[in-house]
DSSP file (Angstrom, degrees, kcal/mol; ACC not computed):
  #  RESIDUE AA STRUCTURE BP1 BP2  ACC     N-H-->O    O-->H-N    N-H-->O    O-->H-N    TCO  KAPPA ALPHA  PHI   PSI    X-CA   Y-CA   Z-CA
    1    1 A M              0   0    0      0, 0.0     4,-0.1     0, 0.0     2,-0.0   0.000 360.0 360.0 360.0 135.3    0.0    0.0    0.0
    2    2 A D        -     0   0    0      2,-0.2     0, 0.0     1,-0.1     0, 0.0  -0.240 360.0-109.9 -79.1 172.3    1.4    3.4   -0.9
    3    3 A T  S    S+     0   0    0      1,-0.1     2,-0.9     2,-0.0    -1,-0.1   0.609  96.8  88.1 -77.9 -10.7    1.7    6.3    1.5
    4    4 A Y        +     0   0    0      2,-0.0     2,-0.6    75,-0.0    -2,-0.2  -0.793  54.4 179.1 -91.7 108.1   -1.1    8.2   -0.2
    5    5 A S        -     0   0    0     -2,-0.9     2,-0.2    -4,-0.1    -2,-0.0  -0.940  22.9-139.6-110.8 114.7   -4.4    7.3    1.3
    6    6 A Q        -     0   0    0     -2,-0.6     2,-0.4    75,-0.1    75,-0.2  -0.482  14.6-164.0 -82.6 137.4   -7.1    9.2   -0.3
    7    7 A K  E     -a   81   0A   0     73,-1.7    75,-3.3    -2,-0.2     2,-0.5  -0.979  15.5-140.6-116.6 131.6  -10.1   10.7    1.4
    8    8 A L  E     -a   82   0A   0     -2,-0.4     2,-0.4    73,-0.2    75,-0.2  -0.809  18.3-172.9 -95.9 128.2  -13.1   11.8   -0.7
    9    9 A V  E     -a   83   0A   0     73,-2.9    75,-2.5    -2,-0.5     2,-0.5  -0.979   9.9-155.0-121.3 130.8  -14.8   15.1    0.3
   10   10 A I  E     -a   84   0A   0     -2,-0.4    31,-2.8    31,-0.2     2,-0.3  -0.917  18.6-177.6-105.8 129.4  -18.1   16.3   -1.3
   11   11 A R  E     -aB  85  40A   0     73,-2.8    75,-2.1    -2,-0.5     2,-0.4  -0.885  17.0-150.2-124.7 155.1  -18.7   20.0   -1.2
   12   12 A T  E     -aB  86  39A   0     27,-2.7    27,-1.8    -2,-0.3     2,-0.3  -0.977  14.7-169.8-123.7 142.3  -21.5   22.3   -2.3
   13   13 A R  E     -aB  87  38A   0     73,-2.9    75,-2.8    -2,-0.4     2,-0.4  -0.971  15.2-132.9-134.1 146.0  -21.0   25.9   -3.5
   14   14 A A  E     -a   88   0A   0     23,-2.9     2,-0.8    -2,-0.3    75,-0.2  -0.832   4.1-155.7-102.4 133.0  -23.4   28.7   -4.2
   15   15 A I  E     +a   89   0A   0     73,-3.2    75,-2.4    -2,-0.4     2,-0.6  -0.908  20.9 177.0-104.9 103.8  -23.2   30.9   -7.3
   16   16 A I        +     0   0    0     -2,-0.8     7,-2.4     7,-0.4     2,-0.4  -0.932   3.7 177.8-113.8 110.4  -25.0   34.1   -6.2
   17   17 A I  E     +E   22   0B   0     -2,-0.6     2,-0.3    73,-0.5     5,-0.2  -0.929   8.7 169.7-119.2 136.4  -24.9   36.7   -8.9
   18   18 A H  E >  S-E   21   0B   0      3,-2.4     3,-1.9    -2,-0.4    -2,-0.0  -0.949  71.6 -15.1-146.9 126.0  -26.5   40.2   -8.9
   19   19 A D  T 3  S-     0   0    0     -2,-0.3     3,-0.1     1,-0.3    -1,-0.0   0.869 128.9 -50.1  49.8  43.8  -25.9   43.0  -11.4
   20   20 A G  T 3  S+     0   0    0      1,-0.3    98,-0.4    97,-0.1     2,-0.3   0.506 116.6 110.8  79.1   4.2  -22.9   41.3  -12.8
   21   21 A K  E <   -E   18   0B   0     -3,-1.9    -3,-2.4    96,-0.2     2,-0.4  -0.823  55.4-145.0-111.0 152.5  -21.2   40.7   -9.5
   22   22 A I  E     -EF  17 116B   0     94,-2.8    94,-2.9    -2,-0.3     2,-0.5  -0.930  17.5-123.3-117.0 140.2  -20.7   37.4   -7.7
   23   23 A L  E     + F   0 115B   0     -7,-2.4    -7,-0.4    -2,-0.4     2,-0.3  -0.700  39.8 173.1 -82.5 125.2  -20.8   36.8   -3.9
   24   24 A A  E     - F   0 114B   0     90,-2.9    90,-2.7    -2,-0.5     2,-0.3  -0.909  15.2-154.6-133.6 159.0  -17.5   35.3   -2.7
   25   25 A V  E     -GF  35 113B   0     10,-3.3    10,-3.1    -2,-0.3     2,-0.5  -0.924  10.8-143.5-133.3 155.4  -16.0   34.5    0.7
   26   26 A R  E     - F   0 112B   0     86,-2.3    85,-2.8    -2,-0.3    86,-1.3  -0.988   8.4-168.6-116.9 131.1  -12.6   34.1    2.3
   27   27 A H        +     0   0    0     -2,-0.5     2,-0.3     6,-0.3    -1,-0.1   0.636  68.8  20.5 -92.8 -16.0  -12.4   31.5    5.0
   28   28 A S    >   -     0   0    0      5,-0.3     3,-1.2     3,-0.1    -1,-0.2  -0.996  58.4-135.1-155.2 143.9   -9.0   32.4    6.4
   29   29 A N  T 3  S+     0   0    0     -2,-0.3    -1,-0.1     1,-0.2    -2,-0.0   0.643 106.9  68.9 -70.0 -13.7   -6.5   35.3    6.6
   30   30 A D  T 3  S+     0   0    0      2,-0.0     2,-0.3    -3,-0.0    -1,-0.2   0.614  91.2  73.7 -78.7 -12.4   -3.9   32.7    5.8
   31   31 A H    <   -     0   0    0     -3,-1.2    -3,-0.1     2,-0.1    -5,-0.0  -0.798  63.6-157.5-105.2 145.3   -5.3   32.3    2.2
   32   32 A D        +     0   0    0     -2,-0.3    91,-0.6     2,-0.1     2,-0.3   0.201  69.8  79.1-100.5  15.2   -5.0   34.9   -0.5
   33   33 A F  E     -h  123   0C   0     -5,-0.2     2,-0.3    89,-0.1    -6,-0.3  -0.849  66.1-136.5-126.1 158.7   -8.0   33.7   -2.4
   34   34 A Y  E     -h  124   0C   0     89,-3.1    91,-2.8    -2,-0.3     2,-0.3  -0.799  20.3-170.0-104.8 152.8  -11.8   33.9   -2.3
   35   35 A A  B     -G   25   0B   0    -10,-3.1   -10,-3.3    -2,-0.3     3,-0.1  -0.818  32.4 -92.3-130.4 172.7  -14.1   31.0   -2.9
   36   36 A L        -     0   0    0     89,-0.5   -12,-0.2    -2,-0.3   -21,-0.1  -0.680  54.7 -92.8 -86.8 146.1  -17.8   30.7   -3.4
   37   37 A P  S    S+     0   0    0      0, 0.0   -23,-2.9     0, 0.0     2,-0.3  -0.201  80.5  78.9 -60.8 147.8  -19.9   30.2   -0.2
   38   38 A G  E     -B   13   0A   0    -25,-0.2     2,-0.3    16,-0.2   -25,-0.2  -0.977  47.3-159.5 151.2-161.0  -20.7   26.6    0.8
   39   39 A G  E     -B   12   0A   0    -27,-1.8   -27,-2.7    -2,-0.3     2,-0.2  -0.961  36.3 -21.8 176.4-159.5  -19.1   23.7    2.5
   40   40 A H  E     -B   11   0A   0     -2,-0.3     2,-0.3   -29,-0.2   -29,-0.2  -0.466  52.9-118.2 -81.7 142.7  -18.9   20.0    3.1
   41   41 A L        -     0   0    0    -31,-2.8   -31,-0.2    -2,-0.2    -1,-0.1  -0.581  22.0-149.3 -71.5 137.9  -21.8   17.5    2.7
   42   42 A E    >   -     0   0    0     -2,-0.3     3,-2.0     4,-0.2    -1,-0.0  -0.905  36.8 -95.8-113.4 102.0  -22.7   15.8    6.0
   43   43 A P  T 3  S+     0   0    0      0, 0.0     3,-0.1     0, 0.0     0, 0.0  -0.229 104.7  31.8 -54.9 141.9  -24.1   12.3    5.3
   44   44 A P  T 3  S+     0   0    0      0, 0.0    -3,-0.0     0, 0.0     0, 0.0  -0.886  98.7  98.1 -98.7  22.7  -26.8   11.3    5.0
   45   45 A E  S <  S-     0   0    0     -3,-2.0     2,-0.1     1,-0.1    -4,-0.0  -0.308  70.6-122.4 -70.2 154.5  -27.9   14.6    3.5
   46   46 A D     >  -     0   0    0     -3,-0.1     4,-2.3     1,-0.1    -4,-0.2  -0.428  31.8 -98.7 -88.4 172.7  -28.2   15.0   -0.3
   47   47 A I  H  > S+     0   0    0      1,-0.2     4,-2.2     2,-0.2     5,-0.1   0.841 121.4  50.9 -66.5 -33.9  -26.2   17.7   -2.1
   48   48 A K  H  > S+     0   0    0      2,-0.2     4,-2.2     1,-0.2    -1,-0.2   0.914 111.5  47.7 -69.4 -40.7  -29.2   20.2   -2.4
   49   49 A D  H  > S+     0   0    0      1,-0.2     4,-2.5     2,-0.2    -2,-0.2   0.890 111.1  52.6 -64.3 -38.3  -29.9   19.9    1.4
   50   50 A S  H  X S+     0   0    0     -4,-2.3     4,-2.8     2,-0.2     5,-0.2   0.918 108.3  50.8 -61.0 -44.5  -26.2   20.4    2.0
   51   51 A M  H  X S+     0   0    0     -4,-2.2     4,-2.1     1,-0.2     5,-0.2   0.931 112.2  45.9 -59.8 -47.8  -26.2   23.6   -0.1
   52   52 A K  H  X S+     0   0    0     -4,-2.2     4,-2.2     1,-0.2    -1,-0.2   0.915 114.7  47.6 -63.2 -43.9  -29.2   25.0    1.8
   53   53 A R  H  X S+     0   0    0     -4,-2.5     4,-2.9     2,-0.2     5,-0.2   0.939 111.6  49.6 -63.7 -47.9  -27.7   24.2    5.2
   54   54 A E  H  X S+     0   0    0     -4,-2.8     4,-2.4     1,-0.2     5,-0.2   0.915 113.1  45.5 -60.4 -45.5  -24.3   25.6    4.5
   55   55 A I  H  X>S+     0   0    0     -4,-2.1     4,-2.8    -5,-0.2     6,-0.6   0.907 114.1  48.8 -67.2 -40.8  -25.6   28.9    3.2
   56   56 A F  H  X5S+     0   0    0     -4,-2.2     4,-2.1    -5,-0.2    49,-0.3   0.922 112.9  48.3 -63.9 -42.8  -28.0   29.3    6.0
   57   57 A E  H  <5S+     0   0    0     -4,-2.9    49,-3.4    47,-0.2    50,-0.4   0.910 119.7  37.6 -63.4 -42.3  -25.3   28.5    8.6
   58   58 A E  H  <5S+     0   0    0     -4,-2.4    46,-0.8    -5,-0.2    -2,-0.2   0.851 136.3  14.7 -78.8 -35.1  -22.8   30.9    7.1
   59   59 A M  H  <5S-     0   0    0     -4,-2.8    44,-0.8    44,-0.3    -3,-0.2   0.530  89.3-122.4-124.8  -9.0  -25.1   33.7    6.1
   60   60 A G  S  <<S+     0   0    0     -4,-2.1     2,-0.4    -5,-0.5    -4,-0.2   0.673  75.5 112.7  75.1  15.7  -28.5   33.3    7.8
   61   61 A V        -     0   0    0     -6,-0.6    -1,-0.2    -9,-0.1    -2,-0.2  -0.973  66.4-132.0-122.8 135.0  -30.4   33.2    4.5
   62   62 A I        -     0   0    0     -2,-0.4     2,-0.2    -3,-0.1   -10,-0.1  -0.769  31.7-138.4 -83.5 117.8  -32.2   30.3    3.0
   63   63 A P        -     0   0    0      0, 0.0     2,-0.7     0, 0.0    -7,-0.1  -0.473   2.5-136.2 -78.8 147.3  -31.1   30.1   -0.6
   64   64 A T        -     0   0    0     -2,-0.2    27,-2.8   -12,-0.0    28,-0.5  -0.917  30.1-139.6 -97.6 114.1  -33.5   29.3   -3.4
   65   65 A L  E     +C   90   0A   0     -2,-0.7    25,-0.2    25,-0.2     3,-0.1  -0.540  27.0 171.6 -83.9 138.2  -31.6   26.8   -5.6
   66   66 A G  E     -     0   0A   0     23,-3.4    -1,-0.1     1,-0.3     2,-0.1   0.138  48.1 -14.2-108.3-132.0  -31.7   27.0   -9.3
   67   67 A R  E     -     0   0A   0     21,-0.1    22,-3.0     1,-0.1     2,-0.6  -0.340  60.2-113.5 -77.2 152.2  -29.6   25.0  -11.8
   68   68 A L  E     +C   88   0A   0     20,-0.2    20,-0.2     1,-0.2     3,-0.1  -0.782  41.3 174.1 -76.1 123.4  -26.5   22.9  -11.2
   69   69 A L  E     +     0   0A   0     18,-3.1    75,-2.4    -2,-0.6     2,-0.3   0.788  51.1  13.8-107.3 -36.1  -23.9   24.9  -13.1
   70   70 A Y  E     -Cd  87 144A   0     17,-1.3    17,-2.5    73,-0.2     2,-0.4  -0.965  46.3-158.5-141.4 154.6  -20.5   23.3  -12.5
   71   71 A I  E     -Cd  86 145A   0     73,-2.3    75,-3.0    -2,-0.3     2,-0.4  -0.992  21.2-170.2-128.4 129.7  -18.8   20.2  -11.1
   72   72 A N  E     -C   85   0A   0     13,-2.4    13,-3.2    -2,-0.4     2,-0.4  -0.943   7.3-170.0-122.6 142.0  -15.3   20.7  -10.0
   73   73 A N  E     +C   84   0A   0     -2,-0.4     2,-0.3    11,-0.2    11,-0.2  -0.997  14.0 162.4-131.4 127.9  -12.8   18.0   -9.0
   74   74 A F  E     -C   83   0A   0      9,-2.1     9,-3.2    -2,-0.4     2,-0.4  -0.992  24.1-144.0-145.3 155.2   -9.4   18.6   -7.4
   75   75 A I  E     -C   82   0A   0     -2,-0.3     2,-0.9     7,-0.2     7,-0.2  -0.965   2.8-158.5-122.2 129.5   -6.8   16.6   -5.4
   76   76 A E  E >>> -C   81   0A   0      5,-3.4     5,-1.7    -2,-0.4     3,-1.3  -0.816  15.1-177.4-104.1  89.1   -4.7   17.9   -2.6
   77   77 A M  G >45S+     0   0    0     -2,-0.9     3,-0.6     1,-0.3    -1,-0.2   0.841  74.5  63.1 -58.5 -37.6   -1.9   15.3   -2.7
   78   78 A E  G 345S+     0   0    0      1,-0.3    -1,-0.3    -3,-0.1    -2,-0.0   0.753 117.1  28.4 -65.4 -22.8    0.0   16.7    0.3
   79   79 A I  G <45S-     0   0    0     -3,-1.3    -1,-0.3     2,-0.2    -2,-0.2   0.354 108.5-117.1-117.6   4.6   -2.9   15.9    2.6
   80   80 A G  T <<5 +     0   0    0     -4,-0.9   -73,-1.7    -3,-0.6     2,-0.4   0.906  65.7 137.9  66.6  43.6   -4.4   13.0    0.7
   81   81 A K  E   < -aC   7  76A   0     -5,-1.7    -5,-3.4   -75,-0.2     2,-0.5  -0.980  36.3-166.8-129.0 132.2   -7.8   14.6    0.0
   82   82 A Q  E     -aC   8  75A   0    -75,-3.3   -73,-2.9    -2,-0.4     2,-0.4  -0.969  15.3-161.8-112.9 129.6   -9.9   14.5   -3.2
   83   83 A S  E     -aC   9  74A   0     -9,-3.2    -9,-2.1    -2,-0.5     2,-0.5  -0.904  13.2-167.7-115.5 140.3  -12.7   16.9   -3.4
   84   84 A V  E     -aC  10  73A   0    -75,-2.5   -73,-2.8    -2,-0.4     2,-0.4  -0.997  16.6-165.1-121.2 123.9  -15.8   17.0   -5.7
   85   85 A E  E     -aC  11  72A   0    -13,-3.2   -13,-2.4    -2,-0.5     2,-0.5  -0.908  11.3-157.2-116.2 138.3  -17.7   20.2   -5.7
   86   86 A F  E     -aC  12  71A   0    -75,-2.1   -73,-2.9    -2,-0.4     2,-0.6  -0.965  11.0-156.3-112.8 122.3  -21.2   20.9   -7.0
   87   87 A F  E     -aC  13  70A   0    -17,-2.5   -18,-3.1    -2,-0.5   -17,-1.3  -0.884  11.7-169.5-105.2 116.8  -21.9   24.6   -7.8
   88   88 A F  E     -aC  14  68A   0    -75,-2.8   -73,-3.2    -2,-0.6   -20,-0.2  -0.841  23.4-120.0-107.9 141.0  -25.6   25.6   -7.8
   89   89 A E  E     -a   15   0A   0    -22,-3.0   -23,-3.4    -2,-0.4     2,-0.5  -0.551  22.6-149.6 -68.1 138.8  -27.2   28.8   -9.0
   90   90 A V  E     - C   0  65A   0    -75,-2.4   -73,-0.5   -25,-0.2     3,-0.3  -0.978   8.7-168.1-113.6 122.3  -29.0   30.7   -6.2
   91   91 A T  S    S+     0   0    0    -27,-2.8     2,-0.4    -2,-0.5     3,-0.3   0.565  73.8  69.4 -93.4  -9.2  -31.9   32.7   -7.6
   92   92 A N    >   +     0   0    0    -28,-0.5     3,-1.8     1,-0.2    -1,-0.2  -0.344  54.6 146.8-102.5  53.1  -32.8   34.9   -4.6
   93   93 A S  G >   +     0   0    0     -2,-0.4     3,-2.2    -3,-0.3     4,-0.3   0.787  60.5  71.1 -59.4 -30.0  -29.6   37.0   -4.9
   94   94 A Q  G >  S+     0   0    0      1,-0.3     3,-0.9    -3,-0.3     4,-0.3   0.775  89.4  62.8 -60.0 -25.1  -31.5   40.1   -3.6
   95   95 A D  G <  S+     0   0    0     -3,-1.8    -1,-0.3     1,-0.2    -2,-0.2   0.558 104.6  47.7 -75.4  -7.0  -31.6   38.5   -0.2
   96   96 A F  G <  S+     0   0    0     -3,-2.2    -1,-0.2    -4,-0.2    -2,-0.2   0.320  79.8 102.4-112.8   4.5  -27.8   38.6    0.0
   97   97 A L  S <  S+     0   0    0     -3,-0.9     2,-1.4    -4,-0.3    -2,-0.1   0.882  70.3  62.7 -63.7 -42.7  -27.2   42.2   -1.1
   98   98 A D    >   -     0   0    0     -4,-0.3     3,-1.9     1,-0.2     4,-0.3  -0.670  65.4-176.0 -87.4  92.1  -26.5   43.7    2.4
   99   99 A I  G >  S+     0   0    0     -2,-1.4     3,-1.0     1,-0.3    -1,-0.2   0.741  77.3  66.3 -64.8 -22.2  -23.4   41.8    3.3
  100  100 A D  G 3  S+     0   0    0      1,-0.2    -1,-0.3    -3,-0.1    -2,-0.1   0.720 102.3  48.5 -69.9 -18.9  -23.3   43.4    6.8
  101  101 A K  G <  S+     0   0    0     -3,-1.9     2,-1.5    -5,-0.1    -1,-0.2   0.395  79.8 109.1 -99.5   1.5  -26.5   41.6    7.6
  102  102 A L    <   +     0   0    0     -3,-1.0     2,-0.4    -4,-0.3   -42,-0.2  -0.626  44.1 148.7 -82.4  91.4  -25.4   38.2    6.5
  103  103 A K        +     0   0    0     -2,-1.5   -44,-0.3   -44,-0.8     2,-0.2  -0.986  13.1 161.0-131.0 123.3  -25.0   36.5    9.8
  104  104 A G    >   -     0   0    0    -46,-0.8     3,-1.4    -2,-0.4     4,-0.2  -0.694  56.9 -87.2-126.9-176.8  -25.6   32.8   10.5
  105  105 A T  T 3  S+     0   0    0    -49,-0.3     3,-0.2     1,-0.3   -47,-0.2   0.701 128.9  39.8 -67.1 -19.0  -24.6   30.4   13.2
  106  106 A H  T >  S+     0   0    0    -49,-3.4     3,-2.2   -50,-0.2    -1,-0.3   0.075  74.7 118.5-117.4  22.9  -21.3   29.7   11.4
  107  107 A S  G X   +     0   0    0     -3,-1.4     3,-2.2   -50,-0.4    -1,-0.1   0.787  64.7  73.2 -58.8 -26.9  -20.4   33.2   10.3
  108  108 A H  G 3  S+     0   0    0      1,-0.3    -1,-0.3    -4,-0.2    -2,-0.1   0.674  83.2  69.4 -62.2 -15.9  -17.3   33.0   12.4
  109  109 A E  G <  S+     0   0    0     -3,-2.2     2,-0.4   -51,-0.0    -1,-0.3   0.597  92.0  72.1 -76.6 -10.2  -15.9   30.6    9.7
  110  110 A L    <   -     0   0    0     -3,-2.2   -83,-0.2    -4,-0.2     3,-0.1  -0.893  52.7-176.0-110.9 134.1  -15.7   33.6    7.3
  111  111 A V  S    S+     0   0    0    -85,-2.8     2,-0.3    -2,-0.4   -84,-0.2   0.595  77.4  12.9 -98.5 -14.4  -13.2   36.4    7.5
  112  112 A D  E     -F   26   0B   0    -86,-1.3   -86,-2.3     2,-0.0     2,-0.4  -0.964  52.8-167.1-160.2 144.2  -14.6   38.3    4.6
  113  113 A I  E     +F   25   0B   0     -2,-0.3     2,-0.3   -88,-0.2   -88,-0.2  -0.999  25.8 169.5-127.7 131.2  -17.7   38.4    2.4
  114  114 A A  E     -F   24   0B   0    -90,-2.7   -90,-2.9    -2,-0.4     2,-0.7  -0.998  38.6-131.2-147.1 146.3  -17.6   40.5   -0.8
  115  115 A W  E     -F   23   0B   0     -2,-0.3     2,-0.4   -92,-0.2   -92,-0.2  -0.888  36.6-165.0 -90.9 116.0  -19.5   41.2   -4.0
  116  116 A L  E     -F   22   0B   0    -94,-2.9   -94,-2.8    -2,-0.7     2,-0.1  -0.864   4.7-150.8-109.4 136.4  -16.8   40.9   -6.7
  117  117 A D    >   -     0   0    0     -2,-0.4     3,-1.9   -96,-0.2   -96,-0.2  -0.435  36.8 -92.4 -98.7 178.1  -17.2   42.2  -10.3
  118  118 A K  T 3  S+     0   0    0    -98,-0.4    16,-0.1     1,-0.3   -97,-0.1   0.680 123.6  52.8 -66.0 -17.7  -15.6   40.9  -13.5
  119  119 A D  T 3  S+     0   0    0     14,-0.1    -1,-0.3    15,-0.0    15,-0.0   0.257  79.1 136.0-100.8  12.3  -12.7   43.3  -13.2
  120  120 A T    <   -     0   0    0     -3,-1.9    -4,-0.1     1,-0.1    14,-0.0  -0.229  49.0-151.6 -60.0 146.9  -11.7   42.3   -9.6
  121  121 A D        +     0   0    0      2,-0.1     2,-0.2     0, 0.0    -1,-0.1   0.418  64.5 111.4 -95.2  -0.4   -8.1   41.9   -8.9
  122  122 A K  S    S-     0   0    0      1,-0.1     2,-0.4   -89,-0.0   -89,-0.1  -0.467  75.5-115.5 -72.1 143.4   -9.0   39.3   -6.1
  123  123 A K  E     -h   33   0C   0    -91,-0.6   -89,-3.1    -2,-0.2     2,-0.4  -0.682  32.5-167.0 -79.6 129.0   -8.1   35.7   -6.8
  124  124 A I  E     -h   34   0C   0     -2,-0.4     6,-0.3   -91,-0.2   -89,-0.2  -0.972  18.6-115.1-119.1 132.1  -11.2   33.5   -7.0
  125  125 A L  S    S+     0   0    0    -91,-2.8   -89,-0.5    -2,-0.4     2,-0.1  -0.927  96.3  40.3-114.8 142.7  -11.0   29.7   -6.9
  126  126 A P  S >> S-     0   0    0      0, 0.0     3,-1.6     0, 0.0     4,-0.8   0.587  84.8-142.9 -69.3 152.7  -11.6   27.7   -8.9
  127  127 A E  H 3> S+     0   0    0      1,-0.3     4,-2.0     2,-0.2     3,-0.3   0.784  94.5  67.3 -57.4 -32.0  -10.0   29.9  -11.6
  128  128 A Q  H 3> S+     0   0    0      1,-0.2     4,-2.8     2,-0.2    -1,-0.3   0.818  93.9  59.7 -62.1 -29.7  -12.6   29.0  -14.2
  129  129 A I  H <> S+     0   0    0     -3,-1.6     4,-2.4     2,-0.2    -1,-0.2   0.931 106.6  45.8 -63.0 -45.2  -15.3   30.9  -12.2
  130  130 A K  H  X S+     0   0    0     -4,-0.8     4,-2.4    -6,-0.3    -2,-0.2   0.903 113.1  50.3 -64.9 -40.5  -13.3   34.1  -12.4
  131  131 A I  H  X S+     0   0    0     -4,-2.0     4,-1.6     1,-0.2    -2,-0.2   0.935 113.2  45.3 -61.7 -46.7  -12.8   33.6  -16.2
  132  132 A D  H  <>S+     0   0    0     -4,-2.8     5,-3.4     2,-0.2     6,-0.5   0.846 110.9  53.9 -68.8 -33.3  -16.5   32.9  -16.7
  133  133 A L  H ><5S+     0   0    0     -4,-2.4     3,-1.5     3,-0.2    -1,-0.2   0.939 108.7  49.3 -62.2 -46.7  -17.4   35.9  -14.6
  134  134 A K  H 3<5S+     0   0    0     -4,-2.4    -2,-0.2     1,-0.3    -1,-0.2   0.844 115.5  43.8 -60.6 -34.7  -15.2   38.2  -16.7
  135  135 A N  T 3<5S-     0   0    0     -4,-1.6    -1,-0.3    -5,-0.2    -2,-0.2   0.257 110.1-119.8 -95.9  11.3  -16.8   36.8  -19.9
  136  136 A N  T < 5S+     0   0    0     -3,-1.5    -3,-0.2     1,-0.1    -2,-0.1   0.887  80.1 121.2  52.1  42.3  -20.4   36.9  -18.6
  137  137 A A      < +     0   0    0     -5,-3.4    -4,-0.2    -8,-0.1    -1,-0.1   0.152  28.3 101.5-122.9  17.8  -20.5   33.2  -19.1
  138  138 A I        +     0   0    0     -6,-0.5     2,-0.4    -5,-0.1    -5,-0.1   0.955  69.5  69.1 -71.1 -48.5  -21.3   31.7  -15.6
  139  139 A L        +     0   0    0     -7,-0.1     2,-0.3     2,-0.0   -70,-0.0  -0.573  68.0 149.1 -77.2 128.2  -25.0   31.1  -16.1
  140  140 A S        -     0   0    0     -2,-0.4     4,-0.1     2,-0.0   -73,-0.0  -0.983  55.8-131.4-153.8 156.1  -25.6   28.3  -18.6
  141  141 A D  S    S+     0   0    0     -2,-0.3     2,-0.5     2,-0.1   -73,-0.1   0.417  91.9  79.6 -88.5   0.2  -28.0   25.5  -19.4
  142  142 A I  S    S-     0   0    0    -73,-0.1     2,-0.5     2,-0.0    -2,-0.0  -0.925  81.3-130.6-111.5 129.7  -25.1   23.2  -19.6
  143  143 A V        -     0   0    0     -2,-0.5     2,-0.4   -73,-0.1   -73,-0.2  -0.676  29.8-152.7 -75.7 126.5  -23.4   21.7  -16.5
  144  144 A R  E     -d   70   0A   0    -75,-2.4   -73,-2.3    -2,-0.5     2,-0.6  -0.856   8.2-141.9-108.7 137.7  -19.7   22.2  -17.0
  145  145 A F  E      d   71   0A   0     -2,-0.4   -73,-0.2   -75,-0.2   -75,-0.0  -0.851 360.0 360.0 -95.4 123.8  -16.9   20.1  -15.5
  146  146 A I              0   0    0    -75,-3.0   -74,-0.2    -2,-0.6    -1,-0.1   0.364 360.0 360.0-123.2 360.0  -13.9   22.2  -14.3
């Protein structure tokens, strides 16, 4: 058996867009990047229930889920973790506009919440999200694998 023992993590992420901006979060001051809000699935919940729970815990708003837009897969070899992320459109973006009021039971897990536009100089992961934001191509009827 090799020294790499893989752990599979399933995550859900919200794509919340309003007036050409996307809602993004930073989880740690140790990171120089923003991610989309969300988190880990807690079995036995399904991915849509996970998405709703995570957003409510982090921001205190129940999201209205739309289409599945992306699936992302990445491997962190140094810690032996493989992640599969499901990115869902959230259609009630107006409920997230006042970022100062976005408070949930797990808000302490976030060090920043920001509405980022297509010209932001902030790093967004996964990188394809930033590329598609810049090209106004995030919303699609096709699920994309990134």
